[in-house]
C-alpha positions as CSV (number, residue, x, y, z in Angstrom):
1,E,-46.7,-34.7,17.5
2,E,-48.3,-34.3,14.1
3,A,-45.6,-31.6,13.3
4,E,-43.0,-34.4,13.6
5,A,-44.7,-36.2,10.8
6,D,-44.4,-33.0,8.6
7,D,-43.7,-33.7,5.0
8,G,-42.1,-30.3,4.5
9,D,-45.1,-28.0,3.8
10,G,-46.7,-27.9,7.2
11,T,-49.0,-30.8,6.6
12,S,-49.0,-34.5,7.5
13,E,-51.5,-36.4,5.5
14,V,-52.6,-39.6,7.2
15,T,-52.6,-42.4,4.6
16,A,-53.2,-45.4,6.8
17,L,-55.0,-45.8,10.2
18,A,-55.8,-48.6,12.6
19,F,-57.7,-48.3,15.9
20,D,-58.7,-51.0,18.3
21,G,-60.3,-48.9,21.1
22,D,-57.1,-48.4,23.1
23,H,-54.4,-48.2,20.5
24,V,-53.9,-46.1,17.4
25,A,-51.4,-46.8,14.6
26,S,-51.1,-44.2,11.9
27,G,-49.1,-44.0,8.7
28,H,-48.3,-40.8,6.8
29,A,-47.6,-39.6,3.3
30,C,-44.1,-38.6,4.4
31,G,-43.3,-42.2,5.4
32,A,-43.8,-41.7,9.2
33,V,-45.3,-44.4,11.4
34,F,-46.7,-43.5,14.8
35,L,-48.1,-45.9,17.5
36,R,-50.1,-44.3,20.3
37,N,-52.1,-45.5,23.3
38,T,-54.7,-43.2,24.9
39,S,-52.1,-41.1,26.7
40,R,-48.9,-40.9,24.7
41,T,-46.9,-41.8,21.6
42,L,-45.1,-45.1,22.1
43,M,-43.2,-45.4,18.8
44,R,-42.0,-43.3,15.9
45,A,-40.5,-45.0,12.8
46,S,-40.3,-44.3,9.1
47,H,-40.5,-45.8,5.6
48,E,-38.9,-44.3,2.5
49,G,-42.3,-44.0,0.8
50,V,-45.9,-43.3,1.6
51,V,-47.3,-45.6,4.3
52,T,-50.2,-47.6,2.9
53,G,-51.1,-49.9,5.7
54,V,-50.6,-50.3,9.5
55,H,-51.4,-53.0,12.0
56,W,-50.8,-53.0,15.7
57,E,-52.8,-54.6,18.5
58,G,-51.1,-53.0,21.5
59,G,-48.3,-55.6,21.8
60,A,-44.5,-55.5,21.4
61,T,-44.7,-55.9,17.6
62,A,-46.3,-53.7,14.9
63,F,-46.4,-54.0,11.1
64,S,-46.6,-51.4,8.3
65,A,-46.6,-51.5,4.5
66,S,-45.4,-48.8,2.1
67,A,-45.1,-47.7,-1.4
68,D,-41.4,-48.3,-0.9
69,R,-42.3,-52.0,-1.5
70,R,-41.7,-53.1,2.1
71,L,-43.8,-54.9,4.6
72,A,-42.0,-54.0,7.9
73,Q,-42.1,-55.6,11.3
74,W,-41.3,-53.1,14.1
75,D,-40.2,-53.6,17.7
76,V,-42.5,-51.1,19.5
77,R,-40.2,-50.7,22.5
78,T,-37.2,-49.6,20.5
79,G,-38.8,-48.3,17.3
80,T,-36.4,-50.4,15.2
81,R,-37.3,-52.4,12.2
82,V,-36.6,-56.1,13.1
83,A,-37.6,-57.6,9.8
84,A,-38.8,-56.6,6.3
85,L,-40.2,-58.3,3.3
86,Q,-39.5,-56.7,-0.1
87,A,-42.4,-56.9,-2.6
88,K,-41.8,-56.9,-6.3
89,R,-43.9,-53.7,-6.8
90,P,-45.2,-50.8,-4.6
91,I,-47.6,-51.9,-1.9
92,L,-50.9,-50.0,-2.2
93,C,-52.9,-51.6,0.6
94,M,-52.8,-54.2,3.4
95,D,-55.1,-56.2,5.6
96,V,-54.2,-58.5,8.5
97,C,-56.1,-61.5,9.9
98,E,-55.0,-64.3,12.2
99,G,-51.3,-63.8,11.8
100,Y,-51.3,-63.3,8.0
101,A,-51.2,-60.2,5.8
102,A,-52.6,-59.6,2.4
103,L,-50.9,-57.0,0.3
104,G,-52.3,-55.3,-2.8
105,L,-49.7,-54.2,-5.4
106,D,-49.7,-51.6,-8.1
107,D,-49.5,-54.2,-10.9
108,G,-52.7,-55.9,-9.9
109,S,-51.0,-58.7,-7.8
110,V,-51.8,-59.8,-4.3
111,C,-49.3,-61.3,-1.9
112,V,-50.2,-63.3,1.1
113,C,-47.6,-63.4,3.9
114,S,-47.1,-65.0,7.3
115,L,-46.3,-62.5,10.0
116,S,-44.5,-64.9,12.2
117,P,-42.0,-65.4,10.8
118,L,-42.3,-62.7,8.3
119,R,-42.3,-64.4,4.9
120,L,-44.1,-64.6,1.6
121,L,-46.4,-67.6,1.3
122,F,-47.8,-67.0,-2.2
123,S,-48.8,-64.3,-4.7
124,F,-51.1,-64.2,-7.7
125,K,-52.4,-61.8,-10.3
126,A,-55.8,-60.6,-9.1
127,H,-56.5,-57.8,-11.6
128,D,-55.2,-56.0,-14.6
129,S,-55.2,-52.7,-12.7
130,P,-53.7,-51.7,-9.4
131,V,-55.2,-53.4,-6.3
132,S,-56.9,-50.6,-4.3
133,A,-58.2,-52.6,-1.4
134,V,-57.7,-56.1,0.1
135,R,-59.7,-57.7,2.9
136,L,-58.5,-60.9,4.5
137,V,-61.8,-62.1,6.0
138,T,-60.3,-65.4,7.3
139,V,-57.1,-67.2,6.4
140,S,-59.0,-68.9,3.6
141,Q,-61.1,-66.0,2.4
142,L,-59.7,-63.0,0.5
143,V,-61.5,-60.1,-1.2
144,T,-59.8,-57.7,-3.5
145,S,-60.8,-54.6,-5.4
146,C,-59.3,-52.4,-8.2
147,A,-60.1,-49.1,-9.7
148,G,-59.8,-50.1,-13.4
């Protein structure tokens, strides 16, 4: 199955990974998104850019973020994108907690979104450099990091 996420030169760099003990969600440099349980691949989908975040808890809905500036909501049964939120800049990282997502952008901004329904709640300038990591500890606690 890794060959199906081939980016053209025989490799498939994993750029985002989530694991809950029974389910694995992986995002790849070529834009591929895979959802697997312990025995088989359940969904294949794709972004137009590098996948920078994935979230799936084994249910009928999964989420992924990408440098193509999209936070996507996927129907796991059909593999189709059912909703997308377009960020103003490429998304570099994502974290999910209690039905909310925090997205780190390449301009130092952070966006906080509701996952149901998928919508932007607010955004703010967190750093002068690209946000390299976000952690949504609780709905009211957010930690960010940058490389600069």
